[in-house]
Backbone as CSV, one residue per row, in Angstrom:
resi,resn,N_x,N_y,N_z,CA_x,CA_y,CA_z,C_x,C_y,C_z
1,MET,0.808,-1.173,-0.109,-0.015,0.092,-0.030,0.777,1.298,-0.088
2,LEU,1.769,1.364,0.970,2.717,2.459,0.958,3.944,2.017,0.289
3,ILE,4.655,2.948,-0.332,5.685,2.582,-1.280,7.015,2.842,-0.562
4,PRO,8.008,1.699,-0.485,9.274,1.960,0.157,10.081,2.783,-0.544
5,TYR,10.795,3.797,0.135,11.711,4.781,-0.428,12.979,4.341,-0.225
6,ALA,13.288,3.199,0.209,14.660,2.611,0.625,15.706,2.845,-0.456
7,PHE,15.287,2.444,-1.774,16.277,2.545,-2.484,16.364,3.669,-3.396
8,LYS,15.727,4.756,-2.907,15.760,6.077,-3.617,17.093,6.918,-3.016
9,TRP,17.455,6.417,-1.607,18.692,7.167,-1.215,19.403,6.298,-0.458
10,THR,20.674,6.663,-0.172,21.547,5.879,0.715,22.150,6.759,1.461
11,TRP,22.943,6.215,2.509,23.739,7.284,3.233,25.016,7.581,2.468
12,LYS,25.431,6.694,1.882,26.919,6.892,0.937,26.378,7.349,-0.592
13,LYS,26.947,8.432,-0.823,26.513,8.926,-2.217,26.994,8.173,-3.248
14,THR,28.129,7.472,-3.212,28.572,6.504,-4.138,27.493,5.440,-4.374
15,ALA,26.992,4.880,-3.366,26.025,3.840,-3.599,24.860,4.361,-4.490
16,ALA,24.360,5.588,-3.979,23.235,6.392,-4.729,23.775,6.400,-6.057
17,ALA,24.861,6.830,-6.514,25.267,6.969,-7.815,25.211,5.788,-8.574
18,VAL,25.781,4.792,-7.980,25.639,3.468,-8.518,24.096,3.096,-8.987
19,PHE,23.308,3.171,-8.100,21.923,2.731,-8.363,21.293,3.684,-9.434
20,PHE,21.582,4.880,-9.470,21.160,5.581,-10.583,21.470,5.434,-11.859
21,CYS,22.710,4.820,-11.970,23.184,4.556,-13.298,22.595,3.208,-13.751
22,LEU,22.219,2.457,-12.956,21.616,1.063,-13.288,20.079,1.572,-13.631
23,LEU,19.435,2.628,-12.989,18.056,3.008,-13.613,18.152,3.716,-15.075
24,LEU,19.177,4.126,-15.312,19.246,5.157,-16.640,18.634,4.500,-17.730
25,PRO,18.957,3.379,-18.152,18.542,2.605,-19.363,17.071,2.093,-19.387
26,ALA,16.082,2.666,-18.458,15.076,2.173,-18.464,13.998,2.446,-19.536
27,PHE,14.412,3.450,-20.318,13.678,3.988,-21.547,14.834,4.774,-22.340
28,SER,14.247,4.920,-23.684,15.193,5.699,-24.715,14.619,7.075,-24.549
29,PRO,15.427,7.948,-23.936,15.080,9.552,-23.883,14.870,9.996,-25.385
30,GLY,13.552,10.385,-25.420,13.241,10.985,-26.715,12.954,10.327,-27.853
31,ALA,13.006,8.779,-27.856,12.990,8.032,-28.637,11.573,8.022,-29.446
32,VAL,10.583,8.082,-28.548,9.036,8.080,-29.108,8.443,9.201,-28.341
33,ALA,7.658,10.040,-28.919,7.008,11.188,-28.156,5.588,10.446,-28.108
34,ILE,5.147,10.900,-26.825,3.699,10.469,-26.289,2.938,11.895,-26.389
35,GLU,2.265,12.165,-27.552,1.507,13.398,-27.594,0.146,13.456,-27.037
36,ASP,-0.214,14.403,-26.278,-1.614,14.444,-25.855,-1.884,13.229,-24.932
37,PRO,-1.170,12.692,-23.968,-1.446,11.532,-23.362,-2.507,11.570,-22.332
38,PHE,-2.995,12.709,-22.023,-3.914,12.858,-20.949,-5.503,13.275,-21.625
39,THR,-5.619,13.303,-22.812,-7.076,13.521,-23.416,-8.159,12.690,-22.794
40,ALA,-7.706,11.369,-23.028,-8.791,10.448,-22.574,-9.018,10.512,-20.973
41,LEU,-7.906,10.493,-20.315,-7.858,10.669,-18.880,-8.837,11.807,-18.469
42,GLN,-8.605,12.845,-18.922,-9.350,14.209,-18.519,-10.903,13.886,-18.729
43,GLN,-11.173,13.319,-19.861,-12.543,13.124,-20.067,-13.149,12.135,-19.185
44,ARG,-12.477,11.052,-18.771,-12.765,10.277,-17.734,-13.098,10.779,-16.374
45,LEU,-12.134,11.616,-15.997,-12.157,12.360,-14.611,-13.449,13.327,-14.554
46,ILE,-13.722,13.972,-15.882,-14.970,14.888,-15.796,-16.040,13.871,-15.789
47,ALA,-16.059,12.773,-16.473,-17.295,11.991,-16.328,-17.421,11.481,-15.009
48,ASP,-16.584,11.264,-14.268,-16.606,10.665,-12.735,-16.825,11.978,-11.876
49,GLY,-17.205,13.097,-12.524,-17.754,14.266,-11.404,-16.734,15.363,-11.197
50,PHE,-15.483,15.222,-11.649,-14.567,16.391,-11.221,-14.922,17.592,-12.277
51,ASP,-14.751,18.814,-11.717,-15.077,20.155,-12.349,-14.174,20.146,-13.734
52,ALA,-14.991,20.209,-14.895,-14.260,20.231,-16.196,-13.191,21.474,-16.280
53,ARG,-13.522,22.577,-15.819,-12.773,23.747,-15.905,-11.560,23.382,-15.051
54,HIS,-11.691,22.946,-13.939,-10.426,22.738,-13.021,-9.599,21.605,-13.665
55,ILE,-10.192,20.563,-14.098,-9.192,19.528,-14.850,-8.530,19.997,-15.802
56,GLU,-9.182,20.719,-16.843,-8.607,21.194,-18.084,-7.510,22.309,-17.747
57,SER,-7.672,23.015,-16.659,-6.504,23.980,-16.144,-5.402,23.183,-15.742
58,LEU,-5.642,22.097,-14.898,-4.656,21.321,-14.372,-3.762,20.920,-15.374
59,TYR,-4.424,20.158,-16.471,-3.644,19.546,-17.612,-3.055,20.367,-18.559
60,ARG,-3.508,21.748,-18.497,-2.896,22.701,-19.401,-1.370,23.253,-18.844
61,SER,-1.057,22.866,-17.514,0.024,23.358,-16.976,1.211,22.702,-17.684
62,PRO,2.338,23.458,-17.867,3.341,22.829,-18.468,4.341,21.989,-17.361
63,ASP,3.874,22.043,-15.965,4.349,21.044,-15.023,3.714,19.870,-14.860
64,VAL,2.719,19.524,-15.591,2.080,18.094,-15.739,2.439,17.546,-17.138
65,ALA,3.025,16.584,-16.984,3.631,15.917,-18.153,3.813,14.373,-17.914
66,PHE,3.804,13.659,-19.209,3.926,12.068,-19.105,5.353,11.730,-18.461
67,GLU,5.567,10.997,-17.450,6.634,10.673,-16.664,7.056,9.538,-17.336
68,THR,7.813,9.393,-18.360,8.161,8.118,-18.897,9.223,7.319,-17.962
69,ARG,10.170,8.035,-17.528,11.362,7.403,-16.599,10.503,6.879,-15.371
70,GLY,9.684,7.786,-14.649,8.930,7.174,-13.573,8.024,6.092,-13.613
71,VAL,7.239,6.054,-14.607,6.552,5.056,-15.143,7.423,3.634,-15.557
72,SER,8.444,3.764,-15.953,9.423,2.673,-16.457,9.861,1.969,-15.059
73,LEU,9.958,2.795,-14.020,10.462,1.977,-12.765,9.445,1.140,-12.180
74,TYR,8.267,1.413,-12.398,7.120,0.438,-12.079,7.242,-0.894,-12.663
75,PHE,7.973,-0.811,-13.872,7.703,-2.274,-14.515,9.090,-2.872,-14.206
76,ILE,10.159,-2.361,-13.679,11.474,-2.971,-13.293,11.694,-3.102,-11.776
77,HIS,10.861,-2.688,-11.087,11.153,-2.507,-9.534,11.265,-4.091,-9.112
78,ARG,12.286,-4.245,-8.387,12.457,-5.573,-7.640,12.727,-5.316,-6.261
79,GLU,11.923,-5.984,-5.303,11.997,-5.740,-3.831,13.539,-6.274,-3.327
80,ALA,14.067,-7.227,-3.877,15.270,-7.792,-3.300,16.458,-6.758,-3.800
81,ARG,16.267,-5.993,-4.536,17.350,-4.898,-5.052,17.432,-3.798,-3.790
82,LEU,16.487,-3.634,-3.107,16.352,-2.465,-2.100,17.403,-2.955,-1.028
83,ASN,18.143,-1.792,-0.670,19.298,-1.852,0.476,18.663,-1.318,1.700
84,TYR,18.083,-2.387,2.320,17.538,-1.929,3.758,18.374,-1.948,4.847
85,GLY,19.752,-2.716,4.596,20.593,-2.732,5.468,21.291,-1.371,5.902
86,GLN,21.264,-0.365,5.132,21.570,0.998,5.420,21.024,1.644,6.515
87,PHE,19.728,1.182,6.822,19.054,1.752,8.019,19.308,1.323,9.413
88,THR,20.023,0.261,9.435,20.424,-0.329,10.730,22.051,-0.220,11.182
89,THR,22.713,0.525,10.487,23.952,1.007,10.736,24.061,1.773,11.821
90,ASP,25.364,2.103,12.366,25.474,3.038,13.563,25.250,4.441,13.138
91,GLU,25.563,4.807,11.958,25.317,6.128,11.412,23.841,6.265,11.347
92,ALA,22.999,5.441,10.689,21.594,5.659,10.539,20.822,5.621,11.935
93,ILE,21.319,4.742,12.990,20.660,4.687,14.189,20.955,6.117,14.906
94,GLY,22.209,6.673,14.632,22.764,7.751,15.251,21.821,8.970,14.750
95,ARG,21.409,9.017,13.542,20.541,9.988,12.947,19.112,10.060,13.616
96,ALA,18.814,8.744,13.851,17.403,8.486,14.382,17.492,8.966,15.740
97,ARG,18.387,8.549,16.536,18.522,9.042,17.954,18.670,10.469,18.144
98,ALA,19.317,11.165,17.208,19.299,12.514,17.240,17.974,13.238,16.815
99,TYR,17.328,12.636,16.026,16.036,13.078,15.522,15.056,13.031,16.732
100,MET,15.194,11.817,17.518,14.130,11.591,18.746,14.304,12.875,19.585
101,GLN,15.655,12.990,19.828,15.881,14.137,20.981,15.476,15.507,20.377
102,GLN,15.565,15.668,19.118,15.249,16.967,18.651,13.802,17.169,18.552
103,ARG,12.968,16.181,18.433,11.459,16.341,18.142,10.860,15.358,19.322
104,GLN,11.607,15.530,20.474,11.187,14.704,21.752,9.645,15.158,22.075
105,GLU,9.361,16.464,22.163,8.227,16.782,22.632,6.952,16.459,21.748
106,GLU,7.205,16.540,20.542,6.082,15.996,19.525,6.106,14.576,19.609
107,LEU,7.162,13.770,19.602,6.906,12.401,19.722,6.137,11.720,20.857
108,LEU,6.581,12.479,22.014,5.993,12.002,23.349,4.372,12.428,23.098
109,GLN,4.198,13.578,22.528,2.614,13.960,22.331,1.824,12.978,21.708
110,ILE,2.487,12.615,20.536,1.623,11.666,19.761,1.823,10.244,20.146
111,GLU,2.662,9.807,20.949,2.888,8.599,21.674,1.662,8.325,22.501
112,LYS,1.375,9.463,23.113,0.535,9.573,24.420,-0.969,9.451,23.788
113,ALA,-1.118,10.294,22.749,-2.328,10.364,22.108,-2.871,8.963,21.349
114,TYR,-1.816,8.389,20.761,-2.313,7.046,19.967,-1.924,5.794,20.436
115,ALA,-1.140,5.908,21.699,-0.550,4.612,22.316,0.250,3.741,21.262
116,VAL,1.192,4.342,20.416,2.016,3.852,19.496,3.431,4.323,19.926
117,GLU,4.344,3.425,20.016,5.627,4.043,20.284,6.288,4.955,19.645
118,LYS,7.045,5.911,20.107,7.789,6.980,19.498,8.996,6.121,18.545
119,GLU,9.410,5.139,18.976,10.580,4.497,18.230,10.032,3.858,16.814
120,VAL,8.906,3.314,16.890,8.401,2.650,15.591,8.003,3.778,14.682
121,ILE,7.309,4.913,15.147,7.106,6.031,14.522,8.226,6.555,13.748
122,THR,9.474,6.636,14.522,10.821,7.271,13.983,11.387,6.149,13.052
123,ALA,11.260,5.047,13.264,11.821,3.979,12.436,11.093,4.057,10.983
124,ILE,9.893,4.129,11.114,9.142,4.261,9.708,9.378,5.540,8.937
125,MET,9.738,6.620,9.659,10.237,7.926,8.926,11.573,7.948,8.475
126,LEU,12.439,7.146,9.292,13.766,6.945,8.715,13.800,6.284,7.501
127,VAL,13.031,5.050,7.196,13.208,4.276,6.337,12.423,4.950,5.005
128,GLU,11.305,5.385,5.300,10.459,6.310,4.080,11.108,7.345,3.590
129,THR,11.708,8.152,4.450,12.235,9.595,3.874,13.537,10.022,4.605
130,GLY,14.098,9.045,5.357,15.163,9.753,6.012,15.006,10.602,6.782
131,LEU,14.063,10.454,7.514,13.346,11.332,8.797,13.055,12.750,7.990
132,GLY,12.518,12.688,6.847,11.966,13.953,6.295,13.042,14.717,5.481
133,THR,14.108,14.056,5.215,15.071,14.834,4.422,15.199,14.459,2.977
134,ILE,14.516,13.388,2.468,14.347,12.974,1.154,12.980,12.528,0.746
135,LEU,12.205,13.771,0.190,10.801,13.663,-0.205,10.492,13.272,-1.398
136,GLY,11.283,13.332,-2.348,10.918,12.879,-3.651,11.057,14.163,-4.608
137,LYS,11.286,14.142,-5.747,11.261,15.420,-6.808,10.412,15.216,-7.941
138,ARG,9.591,14.085,-8.091,8.601,14.031,-9.153,7.081,14.506,-8.746
139,SER,6.653,14.954,-9.791,5.171,15.550,-9.638,4.262,14.386,-9.341
140,VAL,3.556,14.467,-8.237,2.667,13.475,-7.939,1.494,13.359,-8.980
141,LEU,1.031,14.546,-9.345,-0.029,14.632,-10.406,0.282,13.827,-11.728
142,SER,1.532,14.243,-12.102,2.143,13.700,-13.420,2.373,12.221,-13.247
143,THR,2.907,11.699,-12.045,3.106,10.253,-11.745,1.572,9.370,-12.107
144,TYR,0.725,9.775,-11.231,-0.506,8.875,-11.317,-1.130,9.207,-12.454
145,SER,-1.209,10.556,-13.155,-1.817,10.864,-14.543,-1.097,9.747,-15.679
146,SER,0.272,9.718,-15.518,1.116,8.869,-16.438,0.586,7.449,-16.285
147,LEU,0.574,6.827,-15.222,0.214,5.535,-14.994,-1.327,5.218,-15.491
148,ALA,-2.023,6.154,-14.822,-3.504,5.910,-15.298,-3.744,6.160,-16.824
149,SER,-3.041,6.806,-17.419,-3.179,6.971,-18.909,-2.825,5.779,-19.687
150,LEU,-2.277,4.697,-19.123,-1.851,3.515,-19.939,-3.150,2.708,-20.065
151,GLN,-4.353,3.268,-19.576,-5.501,2.568,-19.998,-6.051,2.958,-21.498
152,ASP,-5.304,3.802,-21.941,-5.511,4.504,-23.334,-4.613,3.378,-24.110
153,PRO,-5.189,2.659,-25.168,-4.424,1.755,-25.753,-3.155,2.521,-26.734
154,GLU,-3.447,3.787,-27.202,-2.572,4.161,-27.962,-1.295,4.804,-27.136
155,VAL,-1.654,5.465,-25.844,-0.609,5.875,-25.056,0.223,4.533,-24.641
156,ARG,-0.483,3.365,-24.151,0.391,2.236,-23.753,1.170,1.743,-25.057
157,ARG,0.667,1.842,-26.163,1.553,1.404,-27.303,2.853,2.158,-27.476
158,ARG,2.580,3.530,-27.444,3.687,4.451,-27.725,4.703,4.279,-26.432
159,PHE,4.213,4.019,-25.242,5.034,3.849,-24.036,5.833,2.568,-24.351
160,TRP,5.234,1.597,-24.772,5.939,0.295,-24.802,7.295,0.479,-26.066
161,LEU,6.949,1.284,-26.904,7.904,1.515,-27.990,9.158,2.189,-27.295
162,ALA,8.751,2.982,-26.341,9.933,3.746,-25.608,10.837,2.990,-24.592
163,PHE,10.138,1.862,-24.097,10.504,1.145,-22.930,11.908,0.182,-23.443
164,ASP,12.878,0.383,-22.761,14.206,-0.081,-23.122,14.526,-1.467,-22.382
165,ARG,13.633,-1.812,-21.494,13.931,-3.201,-20.801,13.023,-4.277,-21.268
166,LYS,12.815,-4.368,-22.500,12.077,-5.625,-23.045,12.532,-6.815,-22.827
167,ASP,13.911,-6.899,-22.329,14.685,-8.050,-22.236,13.944,-8.700,-21.048
168,GLU,13.521,-7.800,-19.960,13.169,-8.103,-18.784,11.737,-8.373,-18.599
169,LEU,10.947,-7.973,-19.654,9.620,-8.049,-19.711,8.985,-8.295,-21.000
170,THR,8.146,-9.343,-21.067,7.352,-9.665,-22.459,6.308,-8.622,-22.684
171,ARG,5.900,-8.630,-23.733,4.732,-7.577,-24.081,3.311,-8.087,-23.074
172,GLU,3.291,-9.363,-23.281,2.068,-9.894,-22.448,2.079,-9.817,-20.961
173,ALA,3.291,-9.841,-20.463,3.446,-9.471,-18.852,3.411,-7.934,-18.730
174,PHE,3.785,-7.170,-19.751,3.635,-5.829,-19.620,2.136,-5.465,-19.493
175,ASP,1.375,-5.982,-20.435,-0.085,-5.635,-20.471,-0.665,-5.840,-19.348
176,LYS,-0.304,-7.026,-18.686,-1.121,-7.600,-17.526,-0.700,-6.453,-16.305
177,LYS,0.448,-6.165,-16.238,0.953,-5.332,-15.081,0.318,-3.907,-15.375
178,ALA,0.390,-3.388,-16.688,-0.207,-2.162,-16.943,-1.710,-2.108,-16.626
179,ASP,-2.434,-3.318,-17.008,-3.754,-3.261,-16.586,-4.085,-2.895,-15.202
180,ARG,-3.151,-3.630,-14.391,-3.374,-3.503,-12.979,-2.742,-2.101,-12.318
181,LYS,-1.842,-1.763,-12.745,-1.342,-0.397,-12.256,-2.088,0.722,-12.991
182,ALA,-2.570,0.585,-14.074,-3.443,1.748,-14.553,-4.601,2.040,-13.656
183,ALA,-5.152,0.968,-13.507,-6.506,0.908,-12.620,-6.323,1.287,-11.240
184,TRP,-5.119,0.868,-10.640,-4.668,1.425,-9.354,-4.445,3.037,-9.316
185,ALA,-3.703,3.309,-10.262,-3.179,4.698,-10.455,-4.505,5.674,-10.595
186,TYR,-5.549,5.118,-11.143,-6.578,5.963,-11.413,-7.306,6.125,-10.077
187,ARG,-7.452,5.198,-9.433,-7.952,5.378,-8.102,-7.109,6.366,-7.133
188,GLN,-5.677,6.233,-7.475,-4.965,7.227,-6.680,-5.043,8.616,-7.153
189,LEU,-5.048,8.728,-8.312,-5.387,9.827,-8.842,-6.632,10.838,-8.423
190,LYS,-7.587,10.090,-8.393,-9.026,10.741,-8.030,-8.784,10.869,-6.364
191,ALA,-8.089,10.064,-5.620,-8.041,10.372,-4.199,-7.182,11.628,-3.944
192,PHE,-6.119,11.547,-4.907,-5.106,12.687,-4.669,-5.815,14.146,-5.049
193,LEU,-6.761,14.125,-5.958,-7.421,15.377,-6.367,-8.431,15.618,-5.176
194,GLN,-9.029,14.739,-4.649,-9.890,14.922,-3.769,-9.269,15.436,-2.327
195,PHE,-8.176,14.741,-2.002,-7.126,15.191,-0.924,-6.941,16.499,-1.034
196,ALA,-6.451,16.813,-2.150,-5.991,18.252,-2.564,-7.058,19.434,-2.492
197,ASP,-8.353,18.929,-2.775,-9.458,19.816,-2.539,-9.766,19.999,-0.994
198,ARG,-9.651,18.882,-0.359,-10.139,18.840,1.008,-9.288,19.602,1.824
199,GLU,-8.002,19.568,1.674,-6.954,20.222,2.517,-6.481,21.590,1.857
200,LYS,-6.815,21.957,0.755,-6.734,23.270,0.075,-5.338,23.387,-0.262
201,PHE,-4.780,22.489,-1.050,-3.320,22.771,-1.677,-3.353,22.578,-3.149
202,ASP,-2.492,23.074,-3.765,-2.260,23.077,-5.460,-1.738,21.788,-5.740
203,PRO,-2.379,20.626,-6.170,-2.087,19.550,-6.750,-0.652,19.510,-7.695
204,ILE,-0.674,20.693,-8.412,0.451,20.673,-9.343,1.740,20.982,-8.554
205,ARG,1.891,21.576,-7.381,3.136,21.817,-6.697,3.589,20.635,-5.866
206,ILE,2.826,19.560,-5.805,3.276,18.534,-4.625,4.341,17.637,-5.485
207,ARG,5.450,17.247,-4.773,6.394,16.479,-5.362,6.606,15.067,-4.278
208,GLY,6.649,14.092,-4.886,6.867,12.785,-4.125,7.784,11.708,-4.753
209,SER,7.708,10.365,-4.376,8.483,9.629,-5.067,8.015,8.997,-6.291
210,TYR,8.867,8.348,-7.158,8.432,7.909,-8.412,7.163,7.162,-8.526
211,ALA,6.777,6.480,-7.145,5.625,5.915,-7.210,4.319,6.731,-6.746
212,GLY,4.732,7.908,-6.382,3.344,8.922,-6.178,3.169,9.042,-4.492
213,ALA,4.066,8.507,-3.884,3.915,8.626,-2.326,4.369,10.025,-2.078
214,LEU,3.711,10.586,-0.922,3.947,11.953,-0.608,4.244,12.284,0.766
215,GLY,4.873,13.232,1.059,4.986,13.621,2.467,6.210,12.867,3.269
216,ILE,6.290,13.080,4.498,7.219,12.675,5.245,7.087,11.109,5.501
217,ALA,5.731,10.961,5.676,5.394,9.305,5.881,5.258,8.552,4.619
218,GLN,5.219,9.337,3.355,5.149,8.630,2.255,3.719,7.907,1.997
219,PHE,2.780,8.571,2.437,1.507,7.954,1.986,1.043,8.213,0.675
220,ILE,0.213,7.200,0.058,-0.288,7.123,-1.084,-1.531,7.950,-0.955
221,PRO,-2.275,8.555,-1.822,-3.427,9.373,-1.559,-4.744,8.539,-0.957
222,THR,-4.982,7.456,-1.416,-6.065,6.615,-0.714,-5.744,6.287,0.754
223,THR,-4.654,6.126,1.102,-4.296,5.930,2.627,-4.415,7.445,3.191
224,ALA,-3.929,8.462,2.479,-4.045,9.826,3.119,-5.435,10.256,3.323
225,MET,-6.348,9.876,2.408,-7.896,10.045,2.728,-8.293,9.357,3.890
226,ALA,-8.078,8.228,4.069,-8.488,7.563,5.086,-7.814,7.512,6.510
227,TYR,-6.326,7.978,6.508,-5.708,7.911,7.808,-4.887,8.978,8.191
228,ALA,-4.750,10.049,7.193,-3.801,11.188,7.571,-4.588,11.974,8.652
229,GLU,-3.716,12.555,9.723,-4.226,12.950,10.903,-3.604,14.443,10.965
230,ASP,-4.203,15.404,11.743,-3.913,16.768,11.942,-3.140,16.691,13.304
231,GLY,-1.978,16.529,13.470,-1.191,16.374,14.571,-1.117,17.401,15.491
232,ASP,-1.042,18.572,14.885,-0.849,19.919,15.557,-2.253,20.652,15.978
233,GLY,-3.241,20.187,15.567,-4.551,20.694,15.740,-4.832,22.122,15.054
234,ASP,-4.170,22.259,13.868,-4.421,23.605,13.389,-5.380,23.753,12.136
235,GLY,-6.189,22.535,12.231,-7.387,22.637,11.300,-7.051,21.993,9.931
236,ARG,-5.824,21.720,9.624,-5.577,21.073,8.388,-4.452,20.050,8.514
237,ILE,-4.446,19.276,7.500,-3.479,18.202,7.400,-2.268,18.535,6.358
238,ASN,-1.080,18.382,6.703,-0.006,18.686,5.944,0.951,17.577,6.134
239,LEU,1.059,16.607,5.320,1.839,15.448,5.529,3.533,15.898,5.130
240,PHE,3.783,17.162,4.904,5.109,17.611,4.779,5.532,18.024,6.089
241,GLU,4.637,18.301,7.210,5.051,18.781,8.612,5.213,17.517,9.335
242,HIS,6.188,17.563,10.135,6.667,16.331,10.848,5.564,15.918,11.922
243,ILE,4.943,16.769,12.678,3.938,16.347,13.611,2.786,15.653,13.039
244,ASP,2.289,16.252,11.801,1.087,15.774,11.064,1.542,14.386,10.518
245,ALA,2.760,14.252,10.085,3.356,12.925,9.591,3.468,11.994,10.766
246,MET,3.905,12.314,11.777,3.926,11.311,13.100,2.487,10.893,13.373
247,ALA,1.681,11.866,13.566,0.252,11.472,13.866,-0.518,10.608,12.829
248,SER,0.137,10.798,11.567,-0.533,9.934,10.472,-0.150,8.509,10.770
249,ILE,1.058,8.362,10.788,1.685,7.050,10.942,1.109,6.439,12.009
250,ALA,1.199,6.945,13.348,0.488,6.466,14.588,-1.031,6.177,14.225
251,GLY,-1.557,7.066,13.752,-3.140,6.818,13.464,-3.302,5.610,12.461
252,PHE,-2.572,5.386,11.524,-2.595,4.210,10.711,-2.261,2.964,11.440
253,LEU,-1.397,2.921,12.108,-0.814,1.594,13.151,-2.002,1.413,14.077
254,LYS,-2.560,2.457,14.578,-3.672,2.244,15.674,-4.902,1.709,14.987
255,ALA,-5.116,2.234,13.868,-6.271,1.659,13.096,-6.265,0.260,12.783
256,TYR,-5.009,-0.247,12.697,-5.028,-1.737,12.353,-4.653,-2.523,13.533
257,GLY,-4.747,-1.878,14.751,-4.743,-2.675,15.781,-3.469,-2.604,16.953
258,TRP,-2.470,-1.799,16.361,-1.460,-1.515,17.208,-1.734,-1.028,18.734
259,ARG,-1.233,-1.512,19.580,-1.485,-1.085,21.028,-0.227,-1.407,21.946
260,PRO,-0.208,-1.046,23.173,0.957,-1.452,23.968,0.806,-2.976,24.298
261,GLY,1.869,-3.588,24.306,1.723,-5.155,24.722,1.444,-6.179,23.775
262,ILE,1.199,-5.668,22.425,0.957,-6.728,21.363,2.287,-7.454,21.142
263,ASP,1.824,-8.738,20.754,2.991,-9.667,20.339,3.703,-9.332,19.068
264,LEU,4.943,-10.060,18.931,5.583,-9.610,17.583,5.113,-9.956,16.245
265,GLU,4.017,-11.201,16.358,3.445,-11.626,15.214,2.328,-10.427,14.895
266,LYS,1.734,-9.912,15.995,0.693,-8.923,15.612,1.349,-7.694,14.875
267,LYS,2.561,-7.367,15.470,3.361,-6.071,15.039,3.665,-6.370,13.527
268,LYS,4.160,-7.415,13.281,4.476,-7.810,11.854,3.279,-7.771,10.837
269,ALA,2.324,-8.079,11.433,1.025,-8.128,10.429,0.528,-6.631,10.326
270,ILE,0.811,-5.773,11.206,0.208,-4.369,11.189,1.326,-3.479,10.332
271,ILE,2.501,-3.679,10.591,3.659,-3.001,9.781,3.337,-3.503,8.272
272,HIS,3.149,-4.846,8.034,2.966,-5.394,6.696,1.818,-4.495,6.045
273,ARG,0.852,-4.032,6.505,-0.293,-3.387,6.144,0.366,-1.928,5.654
274,TYR,1.225,-1.419,6.378,1.905,-0.150,5.897,2.857,-0.217,4.630
275,ASN,3.427,-1.467,4.483,4.413,-1.757,3.486,4.248,-3.410,3.350
276,HIS,3.839,-3.729,2.084,3.695,-5.330,1.869,5.032,-5.858,1.696
277,SER,6.041,-5.805,2.277,7.236,-6.294,2.244,7.845,-6.930,3.565
278,SER,8.384,-8.097,3.520,8.965,-8.854,4.712,10.169,-8.120,4.915
279,TYR,11.026,-7.721,4.012,12.304,-7.048,4.454,12.068,-5.538,5.109
280,TYR,10.964,-5.017,4.526,10.602,-3.709,5.166,10.097,-3.911,6.524
281,VAL,9.262,-4.894,6.630,8.773,-5.109,8.237,9.818,-5.273,9.116
282,ASN,10.755,-6.302,8.780,11.967,-6.769,9.691,12.684,-5.567,9.833
283,THR,12.989,-4.843,8.996,13.806,-3.612,9.020,13.352,-2.583,10.169
284,ILE,12.016,-2.275,10.049,11.308,-1.450,11.058,11.270,-1.972,12.264
285,LEU,11.188,-3.320,12.620,11.189,-3.870,13.729,12.609,-3.830,14.433
286,GLU,13.588,-4.049,13.699,14.989,-4.021,14.014,15.497,-2.684,14.556
287,ILE,14.864,-1.663,13.673,15.187,-0.111,14.094,14.545,0.163,15.406
288,THR,13.405,-0.221,15.546,12.525,-0.155,16.690,13.366,-0.444,17.923
289,SER,13.827,-1.799,17.846,14.394,-2.534,18.933,15.799,-2.051,19.243
290,LEU,16.540,-1.401,18.129,17.813,-0.820,18.522,17.617,0.705,19.100
291,LEU,16.458,1.450,18.863,16.150,2.640,19.412,15.695,2.479,20.852
292,GLN,14.946,1.362,21.187,14.285,0.932,22.479,15.403,0.557,23.362
293,ARG,16.552,-0.050,22.743,17.635,-0.446,23.509,18.426,0.708,24.028
294,ASP,18.356,1.631,23.017,19.240,3.052,23.467,18.612,3.644,24.871
295,VAL,17.319,3.599,24.853,16.572,4.285,25.841,16.745,3.511,27.068
296,GLY,16.836,2.081,26.947,17.106,1.229,28.182,18.582,1.758,28.655
297,LYS,19.496,1.876,27.740,20.691,2.168,28.381,20.908,3.550,29.005
298,GLY,19.872,4.331,28.641,19.834,5.650,29.165,19.265,5.837,30.470
């Protein structure tokens, strides 16, 4: 449900550079132009009840464009490639410890309000965005629009021509994945536009991961609509503010049954709801344990 950001950054710049180089050949830049990719998508959004003038205005913006590279990553992503070990190093845990000291008052406030340990909240923020330091640079609106537009046969055909990893994916497998991802992305796009309207922000300005996850907690829009929380009580939810992100993580975990004293298997099941990866789940629990051990030493 939520998208791991672990492979998008590392503590070592050299490792990041190596991974970036591996991603570069996902498509041929400029090889195939995808003209007017969002025409059918706009018509569908309007038919589903969104204001026509608002939708047309959004897609006239030069900041909204087909994300060929970002979409390509969806078709080559492999969980086993992610470097979760970077988050349990002494350096990473030191950063998390410093963050907890800096944000102690806010973390204690959220821990008390939701009965979710501050260490697990910090662990999730560490893995998702490096404690709010790496939030992504891709347009969330462009990301979901691009994926959703693959429901248009012509857009899909043009994208396939530009895709450079055909040795890793057959056309049949691509079509099956595109069907699934396009339907999912359209749900996320609608939720994103609804969330933007509810919280009164400009959807064009929001940046996130290649997968469209946004904010410090890296929520996808359907999750934000259901579980995002106003941590500081200012009347609005801003997932780019630390206390709102903390409250949203805690609220999500609590909604799925997190409470003091639950056993390890229950914890695993709940964190798996946040991210459907056993690597992710085990890393979050290991970080949590290391941070709690620090408290015990103190």
